Structures are given as structure tokens and as C-alpha cells.
Residue frames relative to the residue before (quaternion, step in Angstrom):
aa qw qx qy qz dx dy dz
X 1.0000 0.0000 0.0000 0.0000 0.00 0.00 0.00
X 0.4382 -0.7046 0.4947 0.2585 3.54 -0.93 0.92
X 0.6314 -0.5315 0.4090 0.3893 3.55 -1.24 0.46
X 0.6267 0.5520 -0.3325 0.4381 3.59 1.01 -0.84
X 0.6785 0.4744 -0.2918 0.4791 3.61 0.92 -0.88
X 0.6328 0.5320 -0.3330 0.4536 3.59 1.01 -0.77
X 0.6576 0.4947 -0.3045 0.4798 3.59 0.95 -0.87
X 0.6463 0.5136 -0.3180 0.4662 3.60 0.95 -0.86
X 0.6481 0.5217 -0.3117 0.4590 3.57 1.01 -0.80
X 0.6573 0.4974 -0.3035 0.4779 3.59 0.98 -0.82
X 0.6388 0.5161 -0.3224 0.4708 3.58 1.03 -0.80
X 0.6571 0.5032 -0.3070 0.4698 3.62 0.95 -0.85
X 0.6322 0.5282 -0.3262 0.4635 3.59 1.02 -0.79
X 0.6618 0.5004 -0.2963 0.4731 3.56 0.93 -0.93
X 0.6426 0.5186 -0.3149 0.4680 3.59 0.97 -0.87
X 0.6602 0.5035 -0.2980 0.4709 3.59 0.98 -0.84
X 0.6449 0.5221 -0.3181 0.4586 3.58 0.98 -0.81
X 0.6388 0.5144 -0.3211 0.4736 3.59 1.02 -0.82
X 0.6575 0.5090 -0.3134 0.4588 3.58 0.90 -0.90
X 0.6457 0.5128 -0.3222 0.4650 3.60 0.94 -0.85
X 0.6243 0.5321 -0.3391 0.4605 3.60 1.02 -0.72
X 0.6583 0.4945 -0.3037 0.4795 3.58 0.99 -0.81
X 0.6226 0.5264 -0.3465 0.4639 3.61 1.03 -0.69
X 0.6399 0.5146 -0.3239 0.4699 3.59 0.98 -0.81
X 0.6539 0.5080 -0.3088 0.4680 3.57 0.95 -0.86
X 0.6399 0.5125 -0.3233 0.4726 3.60 0.97 -0.82
X 0.6400 0.5201 -0.3240 0.4637 3.60 0.98 -0.82
X 0.6560 0.5040 -0.3116 0.4675 3.60 0.91 -0.87
X 0.6765 0.5098 -0.2931 0.4433 3.58 0.88 -0.93
X 0.7547 0.3719 -0.1900 0.5060 3.58 1.10 -0.73
X 0.4424 -0.7228 0.4246 0.3188 3.58 1.32 0.20
X 0.3618 0.6761 -0.5287 0.3641 3.53 0.97 0.99
X 0.3717 -0.7217 0.5339 0.2366 3.57 -0.72 1.04
X 0.0054 0.8077 -0.5895 0.0105 3.57 -1.01 0.75
X 0.1100 -0.7444 0.6547 0.0725 3.48 -1.32 0.50
X 0.2415 -0.7517 0.6002 0.1280 3.56 -0.75 1.08
X 0.2975 -0.7498 0.5670 0.1669 3.56 -0.76 1.07
X 0.3060 -0.7830 0.5066 0.1913 3.62 -0.48 1.11
X 0.5316 -0.5608 0.5170 0.3683 3.52 -1.28 0.46
X 0.2655 -0.8031 0.5182 0.1265 3.56 -0.82 0.95
X 0.2546 -0.7329 0.5943 0.2119 3.49 -1.32 -0.25
X 0.2387 -0.7467 0.6089 0.1216 3.49 -1.26 0.52
X 0.2762 -0.7527 0.5745 0.1648 3.57 -0.95 0.85
X 0.0108 -0.8041 0.5932 -0.0362 3.57 -0.79 1.06
X 0.3533 -0.6960 0.5841 0.2226 3.51 -1.14 0.73
X 0.0338 -0.7799 0.6245 -0.0229 3.54 -0.81 1.07
X 0.7845 -0.1656 0.0548 0.5951 3.51 0.06 1.34
X 0.8053 -0.2162 0.1634 0.5273 3.61 -0.78 -0.93
X 0.6592 0.5197 -0.2988 0.4540 3.59 1.27 -0.27
X 0.2602 -0.7123 0.6247 0.1860 3.52 -1.31 0.44
X 0.1025 -0.8057 0.5831 0.0199 3.56 -0.85 1.05
X 0.2636 -0.7185 0.6186 0.1776 3.52 -1.17 0.66
X 0.1050 -0.8059 0.5827 0.0043 3.55 -0.72 1.14
X 0.4491 -0.6782 0.5127 0.2747 3.58 -0.91 0.93
X 0.1243 -0.7743 0.6186 0.0478 3.55 -1.02 0.89
X 0.4418 -0.7036 0.4954 0.2537 3.58 -0.81 1.04
X 0.4623 -0.6659 0.5058 0.2951 3.57 -1.02 0.77
X 0.5869 -0.6020 0.3991 0.3659 3.61 -1.13 0.54
X 0.7441 -0.1265 0.0738 0.6518 3.59 1.29 -0.44
X 0.6047 -0.6290 0.3707 0.3183 3.59 -1.22 0.29
X 0.8439 0.0746 0.0303 0.5304 3.58 0.82 -0.97
X 0.1460 -0.6781 0.7015 0.1633 3.44 -1.50 0.30
X 0.0749 -0.7696 0.6337 0.0226 3.57 -0.85 1.02
X 0.0404 -0.7886 0.6134 0.0172 3.58 -1.07 0.71
X 0.0811 0.7832 -0.6100 0.0889 3.52 -1.04 0.88
X 0.8524 -0.1217 0.0381 0.5071 3.57 -0.72 1.16
X 0.7833 -0.3762 0.1685 0.4653 3.56 0.75 1.10
X 0.6357 0.4822 -0.3396 0.4981 3.60 1.25 0.01
X 0.1464 -0.7935 0.5883 0.0541 3.55 -1.03 0.81
X 0.0877 -0.7817 0.6172 0.0177 3.54 -1.07 0.84
X 0.1460 -0.7562 0.6350 0.0598 3.55 -0.88 1.04
X 0.1726 0.8123 -0.5426 0.1260 3.61 -0.71 0.95
X 0.3411 -0.6854 0.6028 0.2247 3.46 -1.39 0.33
X 0.3255 -0.7334 0.5666 0.1873 3.57 -1.13 0.70
X 0.0142 -0.7594 0.6504 0.0043 3.51 -1.13 0.77
X 0.0834 -0.7746 0.6209 0.0866 3.55 -1.22 0.37
X 0.0398 -0.7897 0.6122 0.0033 3.51 -1.19 0.60
X 0.3342 -0.7210 0.5618 0.2301 3.55 -1.19 0.50
X 0.5551 0.5667 -0.3946 0.4637 3.57 1.25 0.50
X 0.5557 -0.6082 0.4448 0.3513 3.58 -1.28 0.06
X 0.7299 0.2412 -0.2027 0.6067 3.59 1.29 0.37
X 0.3047 -0.7283 0.5794 0.2026 3.57 -1.26 0.36
X 0.3271 -0.7971 0.4764 0.1752 3.56 -0.32 1.27
X 0.6054 -0.6056 0.3976 0.3296 3.55 -1.05 0.89
X 0.6418 0.5584 -0.3321 0.4074 3.58 0.98 -0.79
X 0.6483 0.5088 -0.3282 0.4618 3.63 1.20 -0.30
X 0.5249 0.6121 -0.4204 0.4161 3.57 1.28 -0.04
X 0.3383 -0.7256 0.5653 0.1985 3.58 -0.90 0.94
X 0.2850 -0.8177 0.4790 0.1437 3.57 -0.24 1.29
X 0.5467 0.5626 -0.4147 0.4612 3.61 1.20 -0.25
X 0.6455 0.4998 -0.3145 0.4843 3.58 1.05 -0.75
X 0.6169 0.5345 -0.3431 0.4649 3.59 1.03 -0.75
X 0.6530 0.5048 -0.3181 0.4665 3.59 0.96 -0.77
X 0.6148 0.5267 -0.3446 0.4752 3.59 1.05 -0.70
X 0.6738 0.4798 -0.2930 0.4795 3.56 0.95 -0.87
X 0.6210 0.5475 -0.3464 0.4412 3.60 1.04 -0.72
X 0.6027 0.5564 -0.3504 0.4522 3.59 1.06 -0.73
X 0.6813 0.4608 -0.2753 0.4978 3.58 0.97 -0.85
X 0.6297 0.5460 -0.3218 0.4492 3.57 1.00 -0.84
X 0.6473 0.5292 -0.3111 0.4519 3.59 1.00 -0.83
X 0.6831 0.4392 -0.2762 0.5140 3.59 1.25 -0.36
X 0.6655 -0.5413 0.2897 0.4243 3.58 1.27 0.31
X 0.5114 0.6430 -0.4260 0.3789 3.60 1.25 0.07
X 0.4311 -0.6679 0.5424 0.2719 3.55 -1.24 0.55
X 0.0343 0.8078 -0.5821 0.0862 3.56 -0.80 1.07
X 0.2425 0.7832 -0.5577 0.1298 3.57 -1.23 0.34
X 0.5162 -0.6038 0.5070 0.3346 3.52 -1.35 -0.38
X 0.1459 -0.7131 0.6707 0.1428 3.52 -1.20 0.61
X 0.0957 -0.8032 0.5879 0.0059 3.55 -0.66 1.16
X 0.2179 -0.7499 0.6152 0.1082 3.52 -0.97 0.99
X 0.1738 -0.7803 0.5972 0.0650 3.55 -0.68 1.16
X 0.0669 0.7864 -0.6055 0.1024 3.55 -0.59 1.21
X 0.0336 -0.8593 0.5097 -0.0268 3.55 0.30 1.29
X 0.7289 -0.4453 0.2387 0.4619 3.56 1.06 0.70
X 0.7021 0.3707 -0.2489 0.5546 3.57 1.23 -0.35
X 0.3593 -0.7812 0.4674 0.2053 3.57 -0.21 1.25
X 0.6442 0.5408 -0.3355 0.4242 3.59 1.04 -0.60
X 0.7301 0.3709 -0.2438 0.5195 3.61 1.17 -0.38
X 0.4287 0.6965 -0.4701 0.3320 3.61 1.25 0.04
X 0.0748 0.8150 -0.5674 0.0906 3.58 -0.94 0.86
X 0.3464 -0.7117 0.5768 0.2020 3.55 -1.32 0.46
X 0.0533 -0.8020 0.5942 -0.0278 3.57 -1.02 0.91
X 0.2804 -0.7549 0.5731 0.1516 3.56 -1.13 0.75
X 0.1128 -0.7646 0.6336 0.0366 3.54 -1.01 0.98
X 0.3397 -0.7314 0.5455 0.2284 3.62 -0.62 1.03
X 0.6834 -0.5083 0.3371 0.4012 3.55 -1.21 0.55
X 0.6140 0.5700 -0.3567 0.4132 3.62 0.97 -0.77
X 0.6414 0.5190 -0.3183 0.4668 3.59 1.03 -0.77
X 0.6559 0.5141 -0.3060 0.4603 3.57 0.97 -0.86
X 0.6821 0.4945 -0.2901 0.4539 3.58 0.89 -0.93
X 0.6896 0.4779 -0.2777 0.4679 3.60 1.11 -0.64
X 0.5082 0.6728 -0.4137 0.3432 3.60 1.25 -0.21
X 0.3655 -0.7489 0.5045 0.2258 3.63 -0.58 1.08
X 0.6086 -0.5357 0.4345 0.3922 3.56 -1.21 0.53
X 0.7884 0.2953 -0.2445 0.4812 3.53 -1.05 0.86
X 0.6214 0.5375 -0.3402 0.4575 3.59 1.26 -0.16
X 0.3255 -0.7345 0.5659 0.1855 3.56 -1.34 0.08
X 0.4547 -0.6111 0.5635 0.3199 3.51 -1.33 0.41
X 0.1367 -0.7879 0.5980 0.0535 3.55 -0.95 0.93
X 0.6046 -0.5895 0.3859 0.3716 3.60 -1.01 0.72
X 0.6407 0.5530 -0.3309 0.4174 3.60 1.01 -0.73
X 0.6802 0.4815 -0.2792 0.4770 3.61 1.24 -0.35
X 0.6776 0.4922 -0.2620 0.4796 3.58 1.28 0.07
X 0.5444 -0.5494 0.4984 0.3917 3.53 -1.36 0.03
X 0.3595 -0.7352 0.5408 0.1944 3.55 -0.70 1.14
X 0.2068 -0.8018 0.5525 0.0953 3.60 -0.80 1.04
X 0.6676 -0.4780 0.3217 0.4715 3.57 1.07 -0.59
X 0.5047 -0.6388 0.5030 0.2902 3.50 -1.38 -0.28
X 0.4317 -0.6609 0.5472 0.2783 3.51 -1.35 0.27
X 0.7699 0.2827 -0.1290 0.5574 3.57 1.04 -0.84
X 0.5786 -0.1697 -0.7977 0.0121 1.74 -2.02 1.37
X 0.7539 0.1844 -0.1644 0.6087 3.59 1.25 -0.27
X 0.5832 -0.5832 0.4369 0.3590 3.54 -1.19 0.55
X 0.1209 0.8076 -0.5645 0.1203 3.60 -0.57 1.14
X 0.2827 0.7530 -0.5408 0.2461 3.59 0.94 0.85
X 0.2315 -0.7993 0.5478 0.0864 3.56 -0.66 1.19
X 0.1199 -0.8188 0.5601 0.0387 3.57 -0.07 1.29
X 0.6196 0.5448 -0.3554 0.4393 3.60 0.99 -0.72
X 0.6241 0.5315 -0.3302 0.4680 3.60 1.04 -0.75
X 0.6024 0.5589 -0.3512 0.4488 3.56 1.09 -0.68
X 0.6568 0.5075 -0.3181 0.4581 3.58 0.95 -0.82
X 0.6198 0.5439 -0.3420 0.4506 3.58 1.13 -0.57
X 0.6824 0.4836 -0.2746 0.4744 3.59 1.22 -0.49
X 0.5256 0.6531 -0.4100 0.3593 3.60 1.25 -0.12
């Protein structure tokens, strides 16, 4: 892996962690119950050695409000679109399993194109993700607008539950 890709990966991870922190704060402020699904690990025996391997979580959060539940994964990008190739399809399959049982699932994408005043969060239901053709991208105009982080936190999670 090149140094440039490693730095970009660390920057994206940090950006995602910050966004998740803001989502938790928005949930607390709006009295929306939440559960962050931690990244797990699996222990495997490899010959005489034992190795711990990181395992990706099936999605990032469960939010609940007045009897409604939402399972979703968080993504962030510094572009004005979110390319399909960055979607983790194992996570989509996990969400599809829940969706098939009547649960609400999807992606929340934070768009941070370098201008904090235009940065925004958007929700894409699972149906939108599944219908996305290969080579295409998710665009903010095709999603439910949730709000912004800057200059003040204004993410409307309760409004999201009204759209489920």
C-alpha cells in the first residue's frame, strides 16, 4: 500500500469517527436511543500460533425512537457524491436480512467536500442502495436530507423517523 493511500485511509477513518460522534450527540440531544455496534474480532488458530483477526461489523448503529427502529451504516466522503464501489456489500446483505423482516435499514452519508458550510448528512434507504447500478454514485439530491454539523449541529434524527 502506498503512503498516499495509507494517509487517505487514516484521514477518512478520522472523518468517519468525528461524524459518528456528532450522530451520537444528535441522538442524545433528541432523546433517540442508540447503540453503536463495535468492530469485532475473531480468534483463529494458524498452526501453532493463535491470531486475532479484525471482523467488520454488520452495520454501525441501531437507533430507536417511539417504537420505531432503524439499522444503518455510516459513511463519509470529501466528494459531492458517494461512489457505489465504496459501499460494503456484506453490510448491505446484513441490512437486507433485517429489511426482509420488516426493519428499516440504510446508509447515512456525510458529505464534507472541504467547505464546512456546505457539509451535510443524508439518509439513503436500503431500496435506493440496492437499485444503484454498477459504476454509479449516490448523490445528496437523491436522499433524505438530515442536516449539517457546521456551524452548529442541526441533524434532525426525529424527522428521519417520520420518513420511515
